[in-house]
C-alpha positions as CSV (number, residue, x, y, z in Angstrom):
1,X,-61.1,27.0,46.7
2,X,-62.3,29.6,44.2
3,X,-59.9,32.1,42.7
4,X,-59.8,35.9,43.4
5,X,-62.2,36.7,40.5
6,X,-64.7,33.9,41.4
7,X,-67.7,36.2,41.2
8,X,-66.7,38.0,38.0
9,X,-68.4,37.2,34.7
10,X,-66.3,37.9,31.5
11,X,-67.9,37.9,28.1
12,X,-65.1,37.0,25.7
13,X,-65.8,38.4,22.2
14,X,-62.1,38.9,21.4
15,X,-60.3,37.8,18.3
16,X,-56.8,36.4,18.3
17,X,-55.3,39.6,19.6
18,X,-57.2,39.2,22.9
19,X,-57.5,35.4,23.4
20,X,-54.7,35.4,26.0
21,X,-56.5,38.1,28.0
22,X,-59.6,35.8,28.5
23,X,-57.4,32.9,29.5
24,X,-55.6,35.0,32.1
25,X,-58.9,36.1,33.7
26,X,-60.0,32.5,33.7
27,X,-56.8,31.6,35.6
28,X,-57.8,34.1,38.3
29,X,-61.2,32.3,38.7
30,X,-63.4,34.5,36.5
31,X,-66.3,32.8,34.7
32,X,-65.2,33.5,31.1
33,X,-67.8,32.7,28.5
34,X,-66.2,32.5,25.1
35,X,-68.7,33.4,22.4
36,X,-68.2,31.8,18.9
37,X,-70.4,31.6,15.8
38,X,-72.2,28.3,15.2
39,X,-69.6,25.8,14.1
40,X,-66.8,27.5,16.0
41,X,-64.4,30.4,15.2
42,X,-61.2,30.8,13.3
43,X,-58.9,30.0,16.2
44,X,-60.0,26.3,16.0
45,X,-58.4,26.2,12.5
46,X,-55.1,27.5,13.6
47,X,-52.1,25.1,13.4
48,X,-50.3,23.3,15.0
49,X,-52.7,20.4,15.4
50,X,-52.9,17.5,17.8
51,X,-51.2,14.6,16.0
52,X,-53.4,11.8,17.4
53,X,-57.2,12.4,17.7
54,X,-59.4,9.7,19.3
55,X,-62.1,8.1,17.2
56,X,-65.3,10.0,17.2
57,X,-63.6,13.4,17.8
58,X,-64.0,15.7,14.8
59,X,-60.5,16.8,13.7
60,X,-58.2,18.4,13.4
61,X,-57.8,19.6,17.0
62,X,-56.0,22.9,17.2
63,X,-53.3,23.2,19.9
64,X,-53.6,26.9,19.5
65,X,-57.3,26.7,20.5
66,X,-56.5,24.3,23.3
67,X,-54.0,26.7,24.8
68,X,-55.6,30.1,24.4
69,X,-59.2,29.1,25.2
70,X,-58.3,26.9,28.2
71,X,-60.3,27.7,31.3
72,X,-63.2,29.2,29.4
73,X,-66.7,28.0,28.9
74,X,-67.8,27.9,25.3
75,X,-71.1,29.2,23.9
76,X,-72.2,29.7,20.3
77,X,-74.2,32.6,19.0
78,X,-75.0,34.0,15.5
79,X,-74.4,37.7,16.2
80,X,-75.5,38.7,12.7
81,X,-79.2,37.7,13.2
82,X,-81.5,40.0,15.0
83,X,-82.3,37.4,17.7
84,X,-78.6,36.6,18.1
85,X,-77.7,40.3,18.4
86,X,-80.4,40.8,21.0
87,X,-79.2,37.7,22.9
88,X,-75.6,39.0,22.9
89,X,-76.7,42.3,24.4
90,X,-78.5,40.4,27.1
91,X,-75.3,38.6,27.9
92,X,-73.4,41.9,28.0
93,X,-76.1,43.3,30.4
94,X,-75.2,40.8,33.1
95,X,-71.4,40.6,32.5
96,X,-68.8,42.3,34.6
97,X,-66.2,42.5,31.8
98,X,-66.5,42.3,28.0
99,X,-63.4,41.7,25.9
100,X,-63.5,43.0,22.3
101,X,-61.0,43.4,19.5
102,X,-63.1,44.6,16.5
103,X,-62.6,48.1,15.1
104,X,-64.7,50.9,16.8
105,X,-66.9,51.4,13.7
106,X,-67.7,47.7,13.6
107,X,-68.6,47.6,17.3
108,X,-70.9,50.6,17.0
109,X,-72.6,49.0,14.0
110,X,-73.3,45.9,16.1
111,X,-74.5,47.9,19.1
112,X,-71.4,46.8,21.0
113,X,-69.7,50.2,21.5
114,X,-69.0,51.5,24.9
115,X,-72.0,53.9,25.0
116,X,-74.3,51.1,23.7
117,X,-73.4,48.6,26.3
118,X,-73.0,51.1,29.2
119,X,-76.6,52.1,28.6
120,X,-77.5,48.5,29.2
121,X,-75.1,47.8,32.0
122,X,-73.8,50.8,33.8
123,X,-71.4,48.6,35.9
124,X,-69.7,47.0,32.8
125,X,-65.9,47.1,32.4
126,X,-65.6,47.5,28.6
127,X,-62.2,46.4,27.4
128,X,-61.2,47.0,23.7
129,X,-57.9,45.9,22.1
130,X,-57.3,47.5,18.7
131,X,-54.1,47.9,16.6
132,X,-53.8,51.6,17.2
133,X,-56.5,52.7,19.7
134,X,-59.8,54.5,18.9
135,X,-58.1,57.9,18.3
136,X,-55.6,59.4,15.9
137,X,-55.1,59.0,12.1
138,X,-54.7,55.2,12.2
139,X,-57.6,54.5,14.6
140,X,-59.6,52.6,12.0
141,X,-56.7,50.6,10.5
142,X,-56.5,46.8,10.8
143,X,-53.3,45.1,11.7
144,X,-52.0,41.7,12.9
145,X,-49.2,40.7,15.3
146,X,-46.5,41.2,12.7
147,X,-47.7,44.8,12.2
148,X,-47.8,45.3,15.9
149,X,-44.2,44.3,16.6
150,X,-43.1,46.4,13.6
151,X,-45.1,49.6,14.4
152,X,-44.2,49.2,18.1
153,X,-40.5,49.3,17.4
154,X,-39.7,45.9,18.8
155,X,-38.9,44.3,15.4
156,X,-36.2,47.0,14.7
157,X,-34.3,46.0,17.8
158,X,-34.6,42.2,17.2
159,X,-32.1,40.2,15.2
160,X,-28.5,40.5,14.1
161,X,-27.0,43.9,13.1
162,X,-26.0,42.7,9.7
163,X,-29.5,41.3,8.9
164,X,-32.9,43.0,8.4
165,X,-35.2,43.6,11.4
166,X,-36.6,40.3,12.6
167,X,-40.0,39.6,14.1
168,X,-39.9,37.8,17.4
169,X,-41.8,34.5,17.7
170,X,-44.9,33.5,19.5
171,X,-47.1,36.6,18.7
172,X,-45.5,38.9,21.2
173,X,-47.7,41.9,20.2
174,X,-50.9,39.9,20.9
175,X,-49.5,38.8,24.3
176,X,-48.4,42.4,25.3
177,X,-51.8,43.8,24.3
178,X,-53.5,41.1,26.3
179,X,-51.4,41.8,29.3
180,X,-52.3,45.5,29.1
181,X,-56.0,44.6,28.7
182,X,-56.0,42.4,31.8
183,X,-54.2,45.1,33.8
184,X,-56.8,47.6,32.6
185,X,-59.7,45.3,33.4
186,X,-58.4,44.6,36.9
187,X,-57.9,48.4,37.5
188,X,-61.4,48.9,36.2
189,X,-62.8,46.4,38.6
190,X,-60.9,47.9,41.5
191,X,-62.2,51.4,40.6
192,X,-65.7,50.1,40.3
193,X,-65.6,48.6,43.8
194,X,-64.4,51.9,45.3
195,X,-67.3,53.7,43.6
196,X,-70.4,53.9,45.7
197,X,-72.5,53.8,42.5
198,X,-70.4,50.9,41.0
199,X,-70.0,52.8,37.7
200,X,-68.2,50.8,35.0
201,X,-65.1,51.8,33.1
202,X,-63.9,52.0,29.5
203,X,-60.5,50.5,28.8
204,X,-58.9,51.1,25.4
205,X,-55.7,49.2,24.6
206,X,-53.6,50.0,21.6
207,X,-51.5,47.1,20.5
208,X,-48.9,49.5,19.1
209,X,-48.6,51.3,22.5
210,X,-48.4,48.0,24.4
211,X,-45.5,46.9,22.2
212,X,-43.9,50.4,22.4
213,X,-43.6,49.9,26.2
214,X,-41.0,47.2,25.6
215,X,-39.2,49.6,23.2
216,X,-39.4,52.9,24.9
217,X,-39.7,52.2,28.6
218,X,-36.0,51.3,28.7
219,X,-32.7,53.1,28.1
220,X,-33.6,53.1,24.4
221,X,-35.6,56.3,24.8
222,X,-32.9,58.0,26.8
223,X,-30.2,57.1,24.2
224,X,-32.2,58.9,21.6
225,X,-33.4,61.8,23.8
226,X,-30.1,62.5,25.5
227,X,-27.6,61.5,22.8
228,X,-29.5,61.8,19.6
229,X,-28.8,58.2,18.6
230,X,-31.3,55.7,17.4
231,X,-30.8,52.3,19.2
232,X,-30.0,49.5,16.7
233,X,-29.8,45.8,16.7
234,X,-26.7,44.7,18.6
235,X,-26.8,40.9,18.0
236,X,-24.8,38.9,20.5
237,X,-23.4,42.0,22.2
238,X,-26.5,43.4,23.7
239,X,-24.7,45.9,26.0
240,X,-21.7,46.4,23.6
241,X,-20.0,43.4,25.2
242,X,-20.7,39.9,23.9
243,X,-22.3,37.7,26.5
244,X,-24.1,34.9,24.5
245,X,-22.1,31.8,23.5
246,X,-22.8,28.3,22.1
247,X,-21.6,25.3,24.0
248,X,-20.3,22.0,22.7
249,X,-23.8,20.5,22.6
250,X,-25.2,23.4,20.6
251,X,-27.0,25.0,23.5
252,X,-26.4,28.6,24.5
253,X,-25.3,30.3,27.7
254,X,-25.2,33.9,28.9
255,X,-21.6,34.4,30.2
256,X,-20.6,37.8,31.6
257,X,-17.4,38.9,33.3
258,X,-18.4,41.6,35.8
259,X,-16.7,44.9,35.0
260,X,-16.5,46.0,38.7
261,X,-13.8,45.1,41.2
262,X,-13.8,41.7,42.9
263,X,-12.5,38.2,42.7
264,X,-14.5,37.1,39.6
265,X,-11.8,37.9,37.1
266,X,-9.4,35.6,39.0
267,X,-12.0,32.8,39.0
268,X,-12.4,33.1,35.3
269,X,-8.6,33.0,34.6
270,X,-8.3,30.0,37.0
271,X,-11.0,28.2,35.0
272,X,-9.1,28.8,31.8
273,X,-5.9,27.5,33.4
274,X,-7.7,24.4,34.7
275,X,-8.9,23.5,31.2
276,X,-5.5,24.3,29.7
277,X,-6.8,27.1,27.5
278,X,-4.2,29.7,26.5
279,X,-5.3,33.2,27.2
280,X,-2.6,35.8,27.6
281,X,-4.2,37.2,30.8
282,X,-1.2,36.8,33.0
283,X,-0.2,40.4,33.2
284,X,-1.5,42.3,36.3
285,X,-3.1,45.0,34.1
286,X,-5.9,42.5,33.2
287,X,-7.1,42.6,36.8
288,X,-8.1,46.2,36.2
289,X,-11.7,46.5,34.9
290,X,-10.9,49.8,33.2
291,X,-8.2,47.9,31.2
292,X,-10.5,45.0,30.3
293,X,-13.3,47.1,29.0
294,X,-11.7,48.2,25.7
295,X,-10.3,44.7,25.3
296,X,-13.6,42.8,25.6
297,X,-13.2,41.1,22.2
298,X,-10.2,39.2,23.5
299,X,-12.1,38.2,26.6
300,X,-15.0,37.0,24.5
301,X,-12.7,34.8,22.4
302,X,-11.5,33.2,25.6
303,X,-15.0,32.6,26.9
304,X,-15.9,31.1,23.5
305,X,-13.0,28.8,23.7
306,X,-14.0,27.7,27.2
307,X,-17.7,27.0,26.6
308,X,-17.1,25.4,23.2
309,X,-15.4,22.5,25.1
310,X,-18.2,21.7,27.5
311,X,-21.9,20.9,27.4
312,X,-24.2,23.7,28.4
313,X,-25.3,22.2,31.7
314,X,-21.7,21.6,32.7
315,X,-20.8,25.2,31.9
316,X,-23.8,26.4,33.9
317,X,-23.2,24.4,37.1
318,X,-19.4,24.7,37.0
319,X,-19.7,28.4,36.4
320,X,-22.1,28.8,39.4
321,X,-19.7,26.8,41.6
322,X,-16.9,29.2,40.6
323,X,-19.3,32.1,41.3
324,X,-19.4,33.2,37.7
325,X,-22.2,35.0,36.0
326,X,-23.2,32.1,33.9
327,X,-26.9,31.2,33.1
328,X,-28.5,28.9,30.5
329,X,-30.4,30.3,27.5
330,X,-33.4,28.0,27.7
331,X,-35.4,26.8,24.8
332,X,-39.0,25.3,25.2
333,X,-37.7,21.8,26.0
334,X,-35.4,23.2,28.7
335,X,-38.3,25.1,30.3
336,X,-40.5,22.0,30.4
337,X,-37.8,20.2,32.4
338,X,-36.6,23.2,34.5
339,X,-36.3,22.2,38.2
340,X,-37.2,25.6,39.4
341,X,-40.4,25.8,37.4
342,X,-41.3,22.3,38.5
343,X,-40.7,23.0,42.1
344,X,-43.0,26.0,41.9
345,X,-45.8,24.0,40.2
346,X,-45.7,26.1,37.1
347,X,-46.8,23.2,34.9
348,X,-50.0,21.6,35.8
349,X,-52.1,18.7,34.4
350,X,-55.4,19.6,32.8
351,X,-57.9,16.9,31.9
352,X,-59.6,16.9,28.5
353,X,-62.5,14.4,28.8
354,X,-63.5,14.6,25.1
355,X,-60.0,13.7,24.0
356,X,-59.6,11.1,26.8
357,X,-56.3,12.4,28.0
358,X,-54.7,15.1,30.1
359,X,-52.4,17.9,28.9
360,X,-49.6,19.5,30.9
361,X,-50.1,23.3,30.6
362,X,-48.2,26.3,31.9
363,X,-49.9,28.0,34.7
364,X,-49.9,31.7,35.8
365,X,-46.7,33.4,36.7
366,X,-48.0,34.4,40.1
367,X,-49.5,32.8,43.1
368,X,-51.9,34.1,45.7
369,X,-51.7,33.3,49.4
370,X,-55.4,32.8,50.0
371,X,-57.0,32.1,46.7
372,X,-55.4,29.8,44.1
373,X,-54.9,30.7,40.5
374,X,-55.1,28.1,37.8
375,X,-57.2,26.9,34.9
376,X,-60.5,25.3,36.0
377,X,-61.1,23.4,32.8
378,X,-59.7,22.5,29.3
379,X,-60.7,24.5,26.2
380,X,-64.3,24.0,25.4
381,X,-65.9,22.2,22.5
382,X,-68.1,24.2,20.1
383,X,-71.1,25.3,22.1
384,X,-70.2,22.9,24.9
385,X,-71.6,25.1,27.6
386,X,-74.6,26.6,25.8
387,X,-77.2,25.1,28.2
388,X,-75.5,26.0,31.4
389,X,-74.3,29.5,30.5
390,X,-77.6,30.6,29.0
391,X,-79.4,29.2,32.0
392,X,-77.0,30.7,34.7
393,X,-76.5,34.0,33.0
394,X,-79.9,34.6,31.4
395,X,-82.3,32.2,33.1
396,X,-83.1,30.4,29.8
397,X,-84.7,26.9,30.1
398,X,-83.1,24.0,28.3
399,X,-86.0,23.9,25.9
400,X,-85.4,27.5,25.0
401,X,-81.8,26.8,24.3
402,X,-82.6,23.9,22.1
403,X,-85.2,26.0,20.2
404,X,-82.6,28.7,19.6
405,X,-80.1,26.1,18.4
406,X,-82.7,24.6,16.0
407,X,-83.4,28.1,14.6
408,X,-79.7,28.5,13.9
409,X,-79.2,31.3,16.4
410,X,-76.8,29.1,18.5
């Protein structure tokens, strides 16, 4: 059964800042054509690499490429040549969405600006991801993910208070920008469908603004606006009270004693008693949340003594049995074996015929009732779908595609 975007064509011209956007649209069933220069683009050279490559497969094989370009069809095109530039505009003229990440001046020079492509395709949803957006004093500046998390304020809040600001892992700025781009693209499609003239939309995404959402659309902005204080790195005590602790196996848990009334404090004290951990919480005053709040450091020491005696999974399940607020802090290995994610079918096998094996890949974080979401194919080889995409999108015959390839255009 086709996905909800089955009739939508996406021309993916994005660099690394927008690769995830194309993958997400492919998960929704869109026909995403990933355009690369002849020989492939830079994402194919990004580590880490597949350790074992079958004979006959040119290596190395980038896991980065396999992940972010999964679900897409791959075509090649030399955009610098006049014939290539003209062919690219033809592809844009029949697309529903185009994804771009180059600076506005570069796009205008290539004839890929919004006005240029809207003149060719008035129904096009033009989606641009740039570091700072097309306006303002930094509109033409270049930046990578590191700059994005720094300029968006996320880096300042990440890390331990005694250490310098720390960049979060896994290119969070690129992911946030791609999420904003997909949201904008879907809104653009919805707006176009409500328009009797099916007029396209321009969607401009600033990576800095996308990251700033995680920094400012929280209590952080209120702390500054209402109290005049700049939020800082809080380390293990994110809310002023420490709630992250290492267990005996080196894994971590989030362990919180609720501050409100209820039986949870007694459950915690009983757990300490059952393990023979001295604590000094016998006095009745400790049952009062107002008394416990200024003495949270003593409570944190008791929690640390408790969890340091037990493996993480034991702490988690025993804490849940005792109705405590205890949850695991999962790493990648934990997620891959997580029963809840497995039960929801979050991880799905994806065949890669060229490599002669299948890969288990994370799927979308949502499910539709009538139309499934998921990846239709593995990441493409260089120019793997040239013949079929140019035939289906532009009506080119196989002989024409071969001639273009021989001329170095594809």
